[in-house]
N, C-alpha and C positions, 0 to 999 in steps of 0.2 A: 294715190290721194283721191282721184275721181271715183274709184270703186267705193271707198268709204262714204263719200258724199252721196253717191246714188243710193247706197244701202241705207244710209241714215235718212234720207228723204222717204224711202219706201217704208222703213221701220216706223217713222213718224206717222205716215198715213195709216198704216195697218194697226197702230195703237190708238190714233186719234178718232177714227171713224166709229169703232165700237164704244168709245167713251162718249162720243157725240150722241149716239143712239141711247146710251144709258142716261145721259143728261136730259134728253127729250122725254124719256119715260118717267124720270124722277121729278123734274121741275117744270117741264113743258116750255115750249116757246112757239112762235108762229110756225106752222107746219110748212109754210112756203120756203123756210130756210133749209129744210132737209134736202131737197133736190139741189139747191144752189150749193151748199157745202159739199154734197157728194160729188158734184161736178168739179169743184175746186180740188177735192181729194184725188179724183181720177186724174186730173191734169198734173197734179204734183207727183202722183206715183208714176205717170208716164214720163215725166221730166227726169225723175230719178232713174228710170229704166234706160233712157236715152243717154244719160251721163255714164251709166255703167257700161253701155255698149261701145262707147267711143275709147 
């Protein structure tokens, strides 16, 4: 079960970040959000990796 949760978190990040970039290019928002949301994505991906390793 933990394998699926970890893969799900990683899949979420790998699909959400490109969509976030697309959203920025199409509609725009404050550029300061991009590094913050990228950092959140990296942390979520790392958590998914750690869950899969245990």
